Phi, psi and omega in degrees: 000135180294158183280077187256358180276135186235163175209165179235145179236142177242145171295151180304321184293339185250002186295330180286347177277352182292124177273317181177171178216156182223140174253123182247090182061184186288343190262348187223136174221146184223140170230155180233135180230150175286142175251174180290339179278125184302130176080003181242133178249160173251122182250119178254122181245119178249138184214164176227104186279153175297148178282175179300334184286342180291157179288160186298323181297319180296320179294316180298318180297319180297311183289330174295318179294315179297321179300316182294327180287318179297321182282348189290335185298112183288336183272354184052048185275203184280115183244132174239122176254123185219146175151185177273095182275353181050040182226126175264115184273335177071180182271344181278110182257023179304130182076353181233030183300332183288334187240000177206153176248200190247034182256008180283175181249143174081202181238164180293156171235187185294326181285344184300318185298316179298313181295313181294322179295320177299313181295321180294318182294320183263007178055054176251123180278134180275106189299324183291351179262357189265316192261130178287126177218166169298154182302321182296340179265002174257327183295129181249347183218139176234132181296156181305328180271003177062026178258343183234133178227131183223162174253091186240352174262141187220155172232121183240154184215152178307140181300324183289345177253016183306321184288350178277349182269124182269319178194160171223126180197165178269155174244097188289343183283340180293127186241112175231025179055047180234157175277000176258147173266151178293126179255128187234141173232145176243127179232163179267003181293146183233131176280157178294136183260132176250120181281133179236145178280120179273140179290129178283125181266114181277140178269134181259143178280152183277076184291348178298336179296337182291348176285341178276127185301317181296317179295320180297315179298317179297318180300315182296319180294312181297316181295320178298319179296321180291321177297320180295318179295321179294319179296317179295325181294323183270352184299124178087356179252152176289132181240158176238167178300320181295315181293323176298316181296316180298320180294316179295316180299316181296321180296314181292314183296314181294326177293319177298316177302315187288319188261317187266318186075179182265155174293143175263128180276126178254099180282145178292135179284117180271352178219134186279161178297323179298319178294317178299321178296319180292323177297315179297321179297318179292323177297321178296321180290324176295319178297323178296321177293315183296326185264002178297135184267339180234161179296323180296317179295320179294320179296319179295317179295320179295316180297318179297322179292318181291323180296326180292328183261000000 
């Protein structure tokens, strides 16, 4: 079965802005979040379109379904369409000047017309065609034999919010053992922020040191000196219960800081050093493939990586 199941991830800080999410068959998923603008939501639609090899009916059904989901938003809010559209839009933007510019890579393919028509109908700007970048930062997919490279993953945004988008480009260093590169977009849109009370973590003193006779004697001497200094300071002055308590608390706390120190938290290691080394090794091999200057060099780097796995 093809890898058609998709998911969306939210940062912890924005999870409370989530209004809801919907799964539309295996190829499409949508989530909605509140924005800072009253009455406007941000809808993120992630999808995986059929490839050129699929029959025409399957492609039509997918784009009809995607069309209905994009149009479904009653508030006409901020919409982001993102995913593997399996469509090469190319640099020629003839008839599609409103929704794309001429900064894409390569030439159009058969799937382009369906994708471009969808964007034109719903006024979605194709982000990867707008911003000038090096070709390596436009390419989103590389064939397994590293002989073919295409720009088939896209991030689209409502035309009226076009100015909120700062850039769209790939991050080739991200390694998830995929033939796709990570595609990233930066926008100025802001989700509604929900303030949460964070639990205050109290630091504990290392009282285990008091089992040591030398440490215990030192603690008693230092504390006795602080109490004596506090007593001398208050001698002859009017005191209250509150001032006495503050003085005693300060003497004990400062002595603990000075003699005992705080406990050190030893968190359990959830990932071993050996695993981290293997991750770094795989990242180095991916970097070697990415930076290869010739096909022969790239093939050797690819072969070395495959032999290791």
